[in-house]
C-alpha atoms as a printed R data frame, in Angstrom:
    type eleno elety resid chain resno       x       y       z
1   ATOM     1    CA   MET     A     1  35.412 -13.642   8.121
2   ATOM     2    CA   PRO     A     2  34.425 -10.254   9.642
3   ATOM     3    CA   PHE     A     3  30.610  -9.604   9.766
4   ATOM     4    CA   LYS     A     4  30.936  -6.220   7.879
5   ATOM     5    CA   LYS     A     5  32.469  -8.175   4.986
6   ATOM     6    CA   ILE     A     6  29.515 -10.529   4.838
7   ATOM     7    CA   VAL     A     7  27.136  -7.591   4.636
8   ATOM     8    CA   ARG     A     8  29.294  -5.928   2.071
9   ATOM     9    CA   GLU     A     9  29.259  -9.021  -0.195
10  ATOM    10    CA   LEU     A    10  25.517  -9.347   0.102
11  ATOM    11    CA   ARG     A    11  24.912  -5.816  -0.738
12  ATOM    12    CA   GLY     A    12  26.891  -6.216  -3.900
13  ATOM    13    CA   ARG     A    13  24.689  -9.108  -4.958
14  ATOM    14    CA   ASN     A    14  21.516  -6.942  -4.863
15  ATOM    15    CA   LYS     A    15  21.882  -5.033  -8.137
16  ATOM    16    CA   ALA     A    16  18.107  -3.924  -8.064
17  ATOM    17    CA   VAL     A    17  18.437  -1.859  -4.968
18  ATOM    18    CA   GLY     A    18  22.163  -1.002  -5.114
19  ATOM    19    CA   ARG     A    19  21.787   2.274  -7.140
20  ATOM    20    CA   ARG     A    20  19.862   5.427  -6.236
21  ATOM    21    CA   GLY     A    21  18.086   5.461  -9.458
22  ATOM    22    CA   ARG     A    22  16.211   2.336  -8.457
23  ATOM    23    CA   SER     A    23  15.533   3.332  -4.793
24  ATOM    24    CA   HIS     A    24  11.956   2.153  -5.045
25  ATOM    25    CA   ILE     A    25  10.726  -1.044  -3.683
26  ATOM    26    CA   ALA     A    26  10.897  -3.242  -6.747
27  ATOM    27    CA   PRO     A    27   8.583  -6.257  -7.157
28  ATOM    28    CA   GLU     A    28   9.975  -9.662  -6.452
29  ATOM    29    CA   GLY     A    29  11.556 -11.132  -9.601
30  ATOM    30    CA   SER     A    30  10.742  -8.213 -11.809
31  ATOM    31    CA   SER     A    31  14.165  -6.683 -12.696
32  ATOM    32    CA   SER     A    32  16.764  -9.287 -12.074
33  ATOM    33    CA   SER     A    33  14.751 -12.287 -13.347
34  ATOM    34    CA   SER     A    34  13.709 -10.657 -16.600
35  ATOM    35    CA   SER     A    35  17.144  -9.421 -17.404
36  ATOM    36    CA   SER     A    36  18.823 -12.824 -16.718
37  ATOM    37    CA   SER     A    37  16.583 -14.988 -18.827
38  ATOM    38    CA   SER     A    38  19.329 -15.732 -21.318
39  ATOM    39    CA   SER     A    39  21.866 -16.372 -18.515
40  ATOM    40    CA   PRO     A    40  21.837 -19.165 -15.919
41  ATOM    41    CA   SER     A    41  19.037 -18.909 -13.396
42  ATOM    42    CA   THR     A    42  19.423 -17.125 -10.092
43  ATOM    43    CA   ASP     A    43  19.220 -20.324  -8.035
44  ATOM    44    CA   GLU     A    44  21.868 -22.026 -10.196
45  ATOM    45    CA   CYS     A    45  24.229 -19.036  -9.751
46  ATOM    46    CA   SER     A    46  23.587 -18.805  -6.063
47  ATOM    47    CA   GLU     A    47  24.490 -22.465  -5.650
48  ATOM    48    CA   GLN     A    48  27.991 -21.631  -6.354
49  ATOM    49    CA   SER     A    49  28.094 -19.144  -3.450
50  ATOM    50    CA   ILE     A    50  29.770 -19.999  -0.259
51  ATOM    51    CA   TRP     A    51  26.816 -18.719   1.781
52  ATOM    52    CA   VAL     A    52  24.179 -21.309   0.464
53  ATOM    53    CA   ASP     A    53  25.243 -24.207   2.582
54  ATOM    54    CA   LEU     A    54  25.270 -22.219   5.939
55  ATOM    55    CA   PRO     A    55  23.613 -24.060   8.889
56  ATOM    56    CA   PRO     A    56  20.129 -22.653   9.463
57  ATOM    57    CA   GLU     A    57  21.005 -21.572  13.034
58  ATOM    58    CA   LEU     A    58  23.960 -19.536  11.943
59  ATOM    59    CA   LEU     A    59  22.013 -18.153   8.906
60  ATOM    60    CA   LEU     A    60  19.129 -17.066  11.195
61  ATOM    61    CA   ASP     A    61  21.572 -15.322  13.511
62  ATOM    62    CA   ILE     A    62  23.279 -13.455  10.644
63  ATOM    63    CA   ILE     A    63  19.981 -12.165   9.215
64  ATOM    64    CA   HIS     A    64  18.673 -11.310  12.704
65  ATOM    65    CA   ARG     A    65  21.740  -9.076  13.289
66  ATOM    66    CA   ILE     A    66  21.483  -7.430   9.904
67  ATOM    67    CA   GLU     A    67  17.599  -6.817  10.346
68  ATOM    68    CA   SER     A    68  17.936  -5.422  13.831
69  ATOM    69    CA   GLY     A    69  20.849  -3.152  12.947
70  ATOM    70    CA   GLN     A    70  19.160  -1.584   9.756
71  ATOM    71    CA   THR     A    71  15.812  -0.105  10.717
72  ATOM    72    CA   LEU     A    72  15.930   2.920   8.324
73  ATOM    73    CA   TRP     A    73  16.383   3.251   4.589
74  ATOM    74    CA   PRO     A    74  18.753   3.237   2.739
75  ATOM    75    CA   GLY     A    75  20.427   0.977   5.213
76  ATOM    76    CA   ARG     A    76  17.551  -1.471   5.042
77  ATOM    77    CA   ARG     A    77  18.661  -2.532   1.666
78  ATOM    78    CA   ASP     A    78  20.930  -4.967   3.376
79  ATOM    79    CA   VAL     A    79  17.897  -6.871   4.451
80  ATOM    80    CA   VAL     A    80  16.576  -6.981   0.879
81  ATOM    81    CA   ALA     A    81  20.014  -8.140  -0.202
82  ATOM    82    CA   CYS     A    82  19.790 -11.072   2.155
83  ATOM    83    CA   ALA     A    83  16.544 -12.218   0.494
84  ATOM    84    CA   SER     A    84  18.222 -11.888  -2.941
85  ATOM    85    CA   VAL     A    85  20.989 -14.410  -2.309
86  ATOM    86    CA   CYS     A    86  19.046 -17.707  -2.838
87  ATOM    87    CA   ARG     A    87  15.733 -19.401  -2.080
88  ATOM    88    CA   SER     A    88  16.785 -20.563   1.361
89  ATOM    89    CA   TRP     A    89  17.935 -17.076   2.355
90  ATOM    90    CA   ARG     A    90  14.725 -15.544   1.008
91  ATOM    91    CA   GLU     A    91  12.497 -17.884   2.848
92  ATOM    92    CA   MET     A    92  14.504 -17.347   6.084
93  ATOM    93    CA   THR     A    93  14.297 -13.545   5.720
94  ATOM    94    CA   LYS     A    94  10.677 -13.267   4.768
95  ATOM    95    CA   ASP     A    95   9.161 -15.988   6.961
96  ATOM    96    CA   GLU     A    96  11.352 -16.026   9.966
97  ATOM    97    CA   VAL     A    97  13.043 -12.590  10.401
98  ATOM    98    CA   VAL     A    98  11.124  -9.787   8.827
99  ATOM    99    CA   LYS     A    99   7.720  -9.144  10.522
100 ATOM   100    CA   VAL     A   100   4.665  -7.449   8.941
101 ATOM   101    CA   PRO     A   101   4.282  -3.607   9.403
102 ATOM   102    CA   GLU     A   102   1.481  -4.219  11.819
103 ATOM   103    CA   LEU     A   103   4.019  -5.677  14.236
104 ATOM   104    CA   SER     A   104   7.308  -4.072  13.334
105 ATOM   105    CA   GLY     A   105   6.229  -0.667  11.890
106 ATOM   106    CA   LEU     A   106   8.737  -1.191   9.031
107 ATOM   107    CA   LEU     A   107   8.370  -1.341   5.249
108 ATOM   108    CA   THR     A   108  10.766  -3.754   3.667
109 ATOM   109    CA   PHE     A   109   9.410  -5.735   0.717
110 ATOM   110    CA   PRO     A   110   6.711  -4.687  -1.887
111 ATOM   111    CA   VAL     A   111   4.016  -6.718  -0.190
112 ATOM   112    CA   SER     A   112   4.465  -4.498   2.828
113 ATOM   113    CA   LEU     A   113   2.669  -1.669   0.877
114 ATOM   114    CA   LYS     A   114  -0.493  -3.872   0.806
115 ATOM   115    CA   GLN     A   115  -0.238  -4.909   4.447
116 ATOM   116    CA   PRO     A   116  -2.026  -3.003   7.224
117 ATOM   117    CA   GLY     A   117   0.179  -0.359   9.112
118 ATOM   118    CA   PRO     A   118   1.218  -0.529  12.682
119 ATOM   119    CA   ARG     A   119  -1.313  -0.294  15.585
120 ATOM   120    CA   ASP     A   120   0.658   1.672  17.978
121 ATOM   121    CA   ALA     A   121   2.197   4.652  15.990
122 ATOM   122    CA   PRO     A   122   1.530   5.747  12.443
123 ATOM   123    CA   ILE     A   123   4.027   5.363   9.454
124 ATOM   124    CA   GLN     A   124   5.050   8.900   8.551
125 ATOM   125    CA   CYS     A   125   5.363   9.680   4.756
126 ATOM   126    CA   PHE     A   126   5.117  12.665   2.430
127 ATOM   127    CA   ILE     A   127   3.964  13.198  -1.142
128 ATOM   128    CA   LYS     A   128   5.569  15.324  -3.728
129 ATOM   129    CA   ARG     A   129   3.412  16.660  -6.614
130 ATOM   130    CA   GLU     A   130   4.842  17.472 -10.087
131 ATOM   131    CA   ARG     A   131   2.251  19.815 -11.787
132 ATOM   132    CA   ALA     A   132   3.919  19.761 -15.234
133 ATOM   133    CA   THR     A   133   3.770  15.962 -15.596
134 ATOM   134    CA   GLY     A   134   0.874  15.174 -13.299
135 ATOM   135    CA   ILE     A   135   2.985  12.634 -11.323
136 ATOM   136    CA   TYR     A   136   2.632  12.161  -7.510
137 ATOM   137    CA   ARG     A   137   5.351  10.297  -5.562
138 ATOM   138    CA   LEU     A   138   4.999   8.846  -2.164
139 ATOM   139    CA   TYR     A   139   8.109   8.781  -0.002
140 ATOM   140    CA   LEU     A   140   8.975   7.274   3.335
141 ATOM   141    CA   GLY     A   141  10.050  10.008   5.817
142 ATOM   142    CA   LEU     A   142   8.970  12.969   7.819
143 ATOM   143    CA   SER     A   143   9.596  15.498   5.147
144 ATOM   144    CA   PRO     A   144  12.014  16.269   2.225
145 ATOM   145    CA   ALA     A   145  13.988  18.719   4.446
146 ATOM   146    CA   LEU     A   146  14.629  16.106   7.077
147 ATOM   147    CA   SER     A   147  15.012  13.081   4.775
148 ATOM   148    CA   GLY     A   148  17.032  14.725   1.954
149 ATOM   149    CA   ASP     A   149  18.495  12.382  -0.629
150 ATOM   150    CA   LYS     A   150  17.849   9.429   1.690
151 ATOM   151    CA   SER     A   151  14.047   9.576   0.970
152 ATOM   152    CA   LYS     A   152  12.650   6.125   0.138
153 ATOM   153    CA   LEU     A   153  10.299   6.064  -2.939
154 ATOM   154    CA   LEU     A   154   7.348   3.848  -2.144
155 ATOM   155    CA   LEU     A   155   4.735   4.502  -4.745
156 ATOM   156    CA   SER     A   156   4.048   6.748  -7.704
157 ATOM   157    CA   ALA     A   157   0.868   7.837  -9.463
158 ATOM   158    CA   LYS     A   158   0.195   9.486 -12.805
159 ATOM   159    CA   LYS     A   159  -2.893  11.574 -13.414
160 ATOM   160    CA   VAL     A   160  -4.768  10.724 -16.613
161 ATOM   161    CA   ARG     A   161  -7.764  12.663 -17.819
162 ATOM   162    CA   ARG     A   162 -10.584  10.687 -19.319
163 ATOM   163    CA   ALA     A   163 -13.748  11.749 -20.967
164 ATOM   164    CA   THR     A   164 -15.812  10.501 -18.139
165 ATOM   165    CA   GLY     A   165 -13.554  11.534 -15.327
166 ATOM   166    CA   MET     A   166 -10.139  11.465 -13.833
167 ATOM   167    CA   GLU     A   167  -7.908   8.364 -13.231
168 ATOM   168    CA   PHE     A   168  -4.756   7.937 -11.282
169 ATOM   169    CA   VAL     A   169  -2.495   4.900 -12.299
170 ATOM   170    CA   VAL     A   170  -0.440   3.764  -9.295
171 ATOM   171    CA   SER     A   171   2.915   2.016  -9.776
172 ATOM   172    CA   LEU     A   172   5.856   0.832  -7.681
173 ATOM   173    CA   SER     A   173   8.129   2.565 -10.263
174 ATOM   174    CA   GLY     A   174   8.797   6.257 -10.445
175 ATOM   175    CA   ASN     A   175   8.394   6.482 -14.217
176 ATOM   176    CA   ASP     A   176   6.758   3.343 -15.567
177 ATOM   177    CA   PHE     A   177   3.009   3.571 -15.450
178 ATOM   178    CA   SER     A   178   2.180   0.822 -17.984
179 ATOM   179    CA   ARG     A   179  -0.651  -1.507 -16.908
180 ATOM   180    CA   SER     A   180   1.185  -4.382 -18.452
181 ATOM   181    CA   SER     A   181   4.323  -3.781 -16.331
182 ATOM   182    CA   THR     A   182   5.171  -5.727 -13.163
183 ATOM   183    CA   SER     A   183   5.387  -2.419 -11.336
184 ATOM   184    CA   TYR     A   184   1.579  -1.789 -11.897
185 ATOM   185    CA   ILE     A   185  -0.307  -2.086  -8.558
186 ATOM   186    CA   GLY     A   186  -3.761  -0.460  -9.048
187 ATOM   187    CA   LYS     A   187  -5.713   2.580  -9.947
188 ATOM   188    CA   LEU     A   188  -8.083   5.338  -8.703
189 ATOM   189    CA   ARG     A   189 -10.999   6.302 -10.900
190 ATOM   190    CA   SER     A   190 -13.488   9.169 -10.364
191 ATOM   191    CA   ASN     A   191 -16.870  10.029 -11.822
192 ATOM   192    CA   PHE     A   192 -17.545  13.115 -13.994
193 ATOM   193    CA   LEU     A   193 -18.206  15.539 -11.089
194 ATOM   194    CA   GLY     A   194 -15.386  14.286  -8.915
195 ATOM   195    CA   THR     A   195 -17.628  13.336  -6.120
196 ATOM   196    CA   LYS     A   196 -17.087   9.568  -6.108
197 ATOM   197    CA   PHE     A   197 -13.848   7.732  -6.435
198 ATOM   198    CA   THR     A   198 -13.231   4.001  -6.745
199 ATOM   199    CA   VAL     A   199  -9.978   2.233  -5.744
200 ATOM   200    CA   TYR     A   200  -9.007  -0.830  -7.748
201 ATOM   201    CA   GLU     A   201  -6.292  -3.331  -7.061
202 ATOM   202    CA   ASN     A   202  -4.706  -5.395  -9.727
203 ATOM   203    CA   ARG     A   203  -5.354  -8.671  -7.832
204 ATOM   204    CA   PRO     A   204  -8.605 -10.622  -7.616
205 ATOM   205    CA   PRO     A   205 -10.191 -10.898  -4.126
206 ATOM   206    CA   LEU     A   206 -10.058 -13.968  -2.134
207 ATOM   207    CA   VAL     A   207 -13.666 -15.229  -1.768
208 ATOM   208    CA   HIS     A   208 -14.291 -17.471   1.408
209 ATOM   209    CA   SER     A   209 -16.350 -20.204   0.027
210 ATOM   210    CA   GLU     A   210 -17.157 -23.558   1.357
211 ATOM   211    CA   THR     A   211 -14.337 -25.759   0.109
212 ATOM   212    CA   SER     A   212 -16.139 -28.984   1.124
213 ATOM   213    CA   SER     A   213 -19.013 -28.461  -1.160
214 ATOM   214    CA   ASN     A   214 -16.722 -27.232  -3.957
215 ATOM   215    CA   ARG     A   215 -14.624 -30.421  -3.883
216 ATOM   216    CA   LYS     A   216 -17.716 -32.489  -4.472
217 ATOM   217    CA   GLN     A   217 -18.299 -30.875  -7.781
218 ATOM   218    CA   PRO     A   218 -16.590 -32.232 -10.887
219 ATOM   219    CA   PRO     A   219 -13.460 -30.462 -12.160
220 ATOM   220    CA   SER     A   220 -15.285 -28.604 -14.858
221 ATOM   221    CA   MET     A   221 -17.800 -27.225 -12.261
222 ATOM   222    CA   ARG     A   222 -15.462 -26.213  -9.542
223 ATOM   223    CA   VAL     A   223 -15.125 -22.466  -8.694
224 ATOM   224    CA   SER     A   224 -11.687 -21.268  -7.680
225 ATOM   225    CA   PRO     A   225 -11.391 -19.154  -4.478
226 ATOM   226    CA   TRP     A   226  -9.867 -16.414  -6.710
227 ATOM   227    CA   VAL     A   227 -12.905 -14.947  -8.481
228 ATOM   228    CA   SER     A   228 -13.221 -11.598 -10.233
229 ATOM   229    CA   SER     A   229 -15.127 -10.075 -13.106
230 ATOM   230    CA   SER     A   230 -11.906  -8.602 -14.426
231 ATOM   231    CA   PRO     A   231  -8.636 -10.424 -14.766
232 ATOM   232    CA   HIS     A   232  -6.805  -7.107 -13.853
233 ATOM   233    CA   SER     A   233  -8.514  -5.442 -10.882
234 ATOM   234    CA   TYR     A   234 -11.270  -5.524  -8.339
235 ATOM   235    CA   LYS     A   235 -12.993  -2.876  -6.342
236 ATOM   236    CA   MET     A   236 -11.386  -2.538  -2.899
237 ATOM   237    CA   ALA     A   237 -12.745   0.997  -1.605
238 ATOM   238    CA   SER     A   238 -15.084   3.780  -2.423
239 ATOM   239    CA   ILE     A   239 -14.555   7.379  -1.594
240 ATOM   240    CA   LEU     A   240 -17.588   9.658  -1.490
241 ATOM   241    CA   TYR     A   241 -17.466  13.469  -1.240
242 ATOM   242    CA   GLU     A   242 -20.709  15.299  -0.080
243 ATOM   243    CA   LEU     A   243 -22.146  17.849  -2.384
244 ATOM   244    CA   ASN     A   244 -21.841  21.585  -1.295
245 ATOM   245    CA   VAL     A   245 -22.921  23.496  -4.253
246 ATOM   246    CA   LEU     A   246 -24.045  26.558  -2.320
247 ATOM   247    CA   ARG     A   247 -21.004  26.418   0.020
248 ATOM   248    CA   THR     A   248 -23.005  26.588   3.197
249 ATOM   249    CA   ARG     A   249 -21.743  23.350   4.872
250 ATOM   250    CA   GLY     A   250 -18.192  24.431   5.602
251 ATOM   251    CA   PRO     A   251 -15.110  22.293   4.596
252 ATOM   252    CA   ARG     A   252 -15.187  19.150   2.477
253 ATOM   253    CA   ARG     A   253 -16.952  16.130   3.990
254 ATOM   254    CA   MET     A   254 -15.825  12.740   2.798
255 ATOM   255    CA   GLN     A   255 -16.635   9.087   3.519
256 ATOM   256    CA   CYS     A   256 -14.551   5.975   2.663
257 ATOM   257    CA   ILE     A   257 -16.063   2.600   2.394
258 ATOM   258    CA   MET     A   258 -13.264   0.057   2.692
259 ATOM   259    CA   ASN     A   259 -14.816  -2.915   0.890
260 ATOM   260    CA   SER     A   260 -11.784  -5.267   1.757
261 ATOM   261    CA   ILE     A   261 -11.663  -4.363   5.531
262 ATOM   262    CA   PRO     A   262 -14.334  -5.651   7.863
263 ATOM   263    CA   VAL     A   263 -15.565  -3.409  10.610
264 ATOM   264    CA   SER     A   264 -14.625  -6.181  13.118
265 ATOM   265    CA   SER     A   265 -10.983  -5.204  12.448
266 ATOM   266    CA   ILE     A   266 -11.190  -2.337  14.871
267 ATOM   267    CA   GLN     A   267 -12.969  -4.409  17.513
268 ATOM   268    CA   GLU     A   268 -11.217  -5.973  20.476
269 ATOM   269    CA   GLY     A   269  -8.950  -8.693  18.984
270 ATOM   270    CA   GLY     A   270  -9.932  -7.864  15.505
271 ATOM   271    CA   GLN     A   271  -7.648  -8.826  12.648
272 ATOM   272    CA   VAL     A   272  -7.295  -7.881   8.864
273 ATOM   273    CA   HIS     A   273  -6.345 -10.292   6.205
274 ATOM   274    CA   SER     A   274  -2.646  -9.634   5.417
275 ATOM   275    CA   PRO     A   275  -1.371 -10.774   1.971
276 ATOM   276    CA   THR     A   276   1.956 -12.628   2.180
277 ATOM   277    CA   GLU     A   277   2.846 -12.642  -1.550
278 ATOM   278    CA   PHE     A   278   2.960  -9.836  -4.044
279 ATOM   279    CA   THR     A   279   1.029 -11.315  -7.055
280 ATOM   280    CA   ASN     A   280   1.142  -8.989 -10.070
281 ATOM   281    CA   LEU     A   281  -1.280  -9.573 -13.006
282 ATOM   282    CA   GLY     A   282   0.951  -7.648 -15.327
283 ATOM   283    CA   ASN     A   283   3.216 -10.629 -15.358
284 ATOM   284    CA   LYS     A   284   2.242 -12.809 -18.305
285 ATOM   285    CA   LYS     A   285   2.747 -15.953 -16.308
286 ATOM   286    CA   ASN     A   286   0.508 -14.827 -13.512
287 ATOM   287    CA   LYS     A   287  -2.078 -13.455 -15.979
288 ATOM   288    CA   LYS     A   288  -2.437 -16.837 -17.730
289 ATOM   289    CA   SER     A   289  -2.847 -18.769 -14.471
290 ATOM   290    CA   MET     A   290  -5.286 -16.229 -13.094
291 ATOM   291    CA   MET     A   291  -7.371 -16.402 -16.346
292 ATOM   292    CA   ASP     A   292  -7.604 -20.033 -15.919
293 ATOM   293    CA   LEU     A   293  -8.702 -19.793 -12.400
294 ATOM   294    CA   CYS     A   294 -11.223 -17.006 -12.793
295 ATOM   295    CA   THR     A   295 -14.258 -19.033 -13.926
296 ATOM   296    CA   GLY     A   296 -17.061 -17.263 -12.061
297 ATOM   297    CA   ASN     A   297 -18.326 -13.670 -11.788
298 ATOM   298    CA   MET     A   298 -18.809 -12.076  -8.392
299 ATOM   299    CA   GLY     A   299 -19.099  -8.514  -9.515
300 ATOM   300    CA   GLY     A   300 -15.251  -7.781  -8.992
301 ATOM   301    CA   GLU     A   301 -15.667  -6.719  -5.327
302 ATOM   302    CA   SER     A   302 -14.153  -8.041  -2.233
303 ATOM   303    CA   VAL     A   303 -16.674 -10.096  -0.223
304 ATOM   304    CA   VAL     A   304 -17.074  -8.291   3.137
305 ATOM   305    CA   LYS     A   305 -20.571  -8.315   4.646
306 ATOM   306    CA   GLU     A   306 -19.874  -5.216   6.956
307 ATOM   307    CA   PRO     A   307 -17.146  -3.150   5.596
308 ATOM   308    CA   LEU     A   308 -15.243  -0.520   7.646
309 ATOM   309    CA   VAL     A   309 -16.436   3.090   7.053
310 ATOM   310    CA   LEU     A   310 -14.164   6.030   7.517
311 ATOM   311    CA   LYS     A   311 -15.177   9.708   7.701
312 ATOM   312    CA   ASN     A   312 -13.277  12.845   8.055
313 ATOM   313    CA   LYS     A   313 -12.949  14.376  11.460
314 ATOM   314    CA   SER     A   314 -15.012  17.534  11.775
315 ATOM   315    CA   PRO     A   315 -12.836  20.657  12.159
316 ATOM   316    CA   ARG     A   316 -13.496  23.306  14.733
317 ATOM   317    CA   TRP     A   317 -14.044  27.117  13.937
318 ATOM   318    CA   HIS     A   318 -11.185  29.161  15.407
319 ATOM   319    CA   GLU     A   319 -12.495  32.603  16.368
320 ATOM   320    CA   GLN     A   320  -9.152  34.386  16.462
321 ATOM   321    CA   LEU     A   321  -7.758  32.883  13.244
322 ATOM   322    CA   GLN     A   322 -11.305  32.985  11.518
323 ATOM   323    CA   CYS     A   323 -10.782  29.568   9.927
324 ATOM   324    CA   TRP     A   324 -11.505  25.815  10.368
325 ATOM   325    CA   CYS     A   325  -8.794  24.098  12.360
326 ATOM   326    CA   LEU     A   326  -7.688  20.418  13.096
327 ATOM   327    CA   ASN     A   327  -4.909  19.345  15.428
328 ATOM   328    CA   PHE     A   328  -2.305  17.641  13.158
329 ATOM   329    CA   LYS     A   329   0.215  17.628  15.941
330 ATOM   330    CA   GLY     A   330   2.840  19.678  13.956
331 ATOM   331    CA   ARG     A   331   2.702  17.538  10.822
332 ATOM   332    CA   VAL     A   332   0.678  20.126   8.732
333 ATOM   333    CA   THR     A   333   1.800  23.758   8.538
334 ATOM   334    CA   VAL     A   334  -0.126  25.165   5.610
335 ATOM   335    CA   ALA     A   335  -3.950  25.686   5.505
336 ATOM   336    CA   SER     A   336  -5.563  23.929   2.597
337 ATOM   337    CA   VAL     A   337  -8.895  22.645   1.532
338 ATOM   338    CA   LYS     A   338  -7.185  19.298   0.948
339 ATOM   339    CA   ASN     A   339  -6.260  18.757   4.578
340 ATOM   340    CA   PHE     A   340  -8.110  16.099   6.371
341 ATOM   341    CA   GLN     A   341  -8.141  13.455   9.205
342 ATOM   342    CA   LEU     A   342  -9.997  10.085   8.837
343 ATOM   343    CA   ILE     A   343 -11.580   8.293  11.767
344 ATOM   344    CA   ALA     A   344 -13.857   5.314  12.026
345 ATOM   345    CA   ALA     A   345 -17.442   6.333  11.479
346 ATOM   346    CA   ALA     A   346 -19.204   5.133  14.684
347 ATOM   347    CA   ALA     A   347 -22.741   5.774  13.406
348 ATOM   348    CA   GLU     A   348 -22.212   3.686  10.297
349 ATOM   349    CA   ALA     A   349 -20.304   0.994  12.264
350 ATOM   350    CA   GLY     A   350 -22.729   0.818  14.996
351 ATOM   351    CA   LYS     A   351 -22.004   1.489  18.619
352 ATOM   352    CA   ASN     A   352 -23.395  -1.888  19.670
353 ATOM   353    CA   MET     A   353 -20.546  -3.727  17.899
354 ATOM   354    CA   ASN     A   354 -18.208  -3.640  20.891
355 ATOM   355    CA   ILE     A   355 -15.945  -0.904  19.326
356 ATOM   356    CA   PRO     A   356 -14.003   1.005  22.020
357 ATOM   357    CA   GLU     A   357 -14.559   4.675  22.336
358 ATOM   358    CA   GLU     A   358 -10.804   5.288  21.970
359 ATOM   359    CA   GLU     A   359 -10.712   3.386  18.715
360 ATOM   360    CA   GLN     A   360 -13.608   5.560  17.402
361 ATOM   361    CA   GLU     A   361 -11.563   8.762  18.010
362 ATOM   362    CA   ARG     A   362  -8.222   7.401  16.775
363 ATOM   363    CA   VAL     A   363  -6.976   9.098  13.589
364 ATOM   364    CA   ILE     A   364  -6.393   6.280  11.042
365 ATOM   365    CA   LEU     A   365  -5.124   8.548   8.173
366 ATOM   366    CA   GLN     A   366  -4.187  12.221   8.027
367 ATOM   367    CA   PHE     A   367  -3.143  14.270   5.165
368 ATOM   368    CA   GLY     A   368  -1.971  17.835   4.919
369 ATOM   369    CA   LYS     A   369   0.064  20.468   3.193
370 ATOM   370    CA   ILE     A   370   3.426  21.567   4.407
371 ATOM   371    CA   GLY     A   371   4.852  23.533   1.390
372 ATOM   372    CA   LYS     A   372   4.462  24.158  -2.244
373 ATOM   373    CA   ASP     A   373   3.401  20.736  -3.807
374 ATOM   374    CA   ILE     A   374   4.594  18.924  -0.723
375 ATOM   375    CA   PHE     A   375   2.120  17.217   1.517
376 ATOM   376    CA   THR     A   376   2.437  14.766   4.575
377 ATOM   377    CA   MET     A   377   0.641  11.418   4.820
378 ATOM   378    CA   ASP     A   378   0.493   9.463   8.101
379 ATOM   379    CA   TYR     A   379  -1.367   6.200   8.253
380 ATOM   380    CA   ARG     A   380  -1.796   3.223  10.594
381 ATOM   381    CA   TYR     A   381  -3.842   0.011  11.174
382 ATOM   382    CA   PRO     A   382  -6.173  -1.209   9.601
383 ATOM   383    CA   ILE     A   383  -5.338   0.364   6.159
384 ATOM   384    CA   SER     A   384  -2.294  -0.201   3.975
385 ATOM   385    CA   ALA     A   385   0.092   2.254   2.401
386 ATOM   386    CA   PHE     A   386  -1.543   1.701  -1.017
387 ATOM   387    CA   GLN     A   387  -5.044   2.300   0.411
388 ATOM   388    CA   ALA     A   388  -3.893   5.400   2.145
389 ATOM   389    CA   PHE     A   389  -2.113   6.744  -0.878
390 ATOM   390    CA   ALA     A   390  -5.174   6.265  -3.047
391 ATOM   391    CA   ILE     A   391  -7.427   8.132  -0.595
392 ATOM   392    CA   CYS     A   392  -4.970  10.990  -0.516
393 ATOM   393    CA   LEU     A   393  -4.870  11.107  -4.352
394 ATOM   394    CA   SER     A   394  -8.671  11.689  -4.414
395 ATOM   395    CA   SER     A   395  -8.112  14.927  -2.576
396 ATOM   396    CA   PHE     A   396  -5.960  16.365  -5.295
397 ATOM   397    CA   ASP     A   397  -8.691  16.269  -7.931
398 ATOM   398    CA   THR     A   398 -10.754  19.415  -8.554
399 ATOM   399    CA   LYS     A   399 -14.221  19.323  -6.840
400 ATOM   400    CA   PRO     A   400 -16.104  22.422  -7.715
401 ATOM   401    CA   VAL     A   401 -19.392  21.106  -6.313
402 ATOM   402    CA   CYS     A   402 -17.957  19.937  -3.008
403 ATOM   403    CA   GLU     A   403 -16.212  23.039  -1.743
């Protein structure tokens, strides 16, 4: 059978990503599994397929060819289609073929949005703002003009005004922002003045405890490694804006404390914990199991002794243009108070922690305006797409005491 016919049949099986109206990265088992509860299960249906009993060597070669030939969206939907055939195809695709963004620089599955970006070159995205609805959408691509209708929707956020501050609800879907939905991924919350923002993720943190001493305890006294004060979210980052009431300190000054990323991640040979499964507490099954496991209270924060601290790169005053300037390398074309570049804060991290000088000057996240309600967002290791998007959302909120 021709190779193109195999790809065509696999693409037809993936109904969740086959239409443009569902071009976002859907959570695993969120759309197809819920709609087919009354029909036979996916595994039972896939057992009737002629592709289930393929030899592992042949299966690996087929998926490798599809993955290497489809590096851009929407063509990369064929890779997702391979993971939707059956369990053996899914395990082969996710574990053997598709690499994490840190190594491949590609976003394929929903969990890729929570994994660190590539080390060599940043992943380039853009954000479109809808003022009337208060919705912000993150797309994969250089710009709307270059990507056109092929833009890949990654994340969406809806701005909600509270009595004590502003809140942004982040979702995988473009129009579903319910916290009970499987598309819900986290939120960004600000204080009343808009000077401090807190990023929450909907999954409890992994606490590294001594398993040996834990096993000695009776079952009723054991503490699960998944511990959180809230069954829905935990604090993963804090964003602080420096006060500038008299407007004598120039542009905005911000600092990001990444509670879930250790400062050792940017040292020589440093690594960041990369999740391998997309666990969503909006799912009722996951919620019940997590509620049973969460028996302790650790304050709802990720346990990192020395978190990574990011600060905005100081702009330079341009005498001819009479304005503050930063080198965005052509990715930003419109002057705005929202534009920024984030680098590792060497003073906070400590210059005696074996952090290379090149790593201290490397731009980890940059955000800037290119048109009316259109902004670019480029991020790289060690932060993820969700963390970068949350930091950029904090720049949209009004800050009268900071500028």
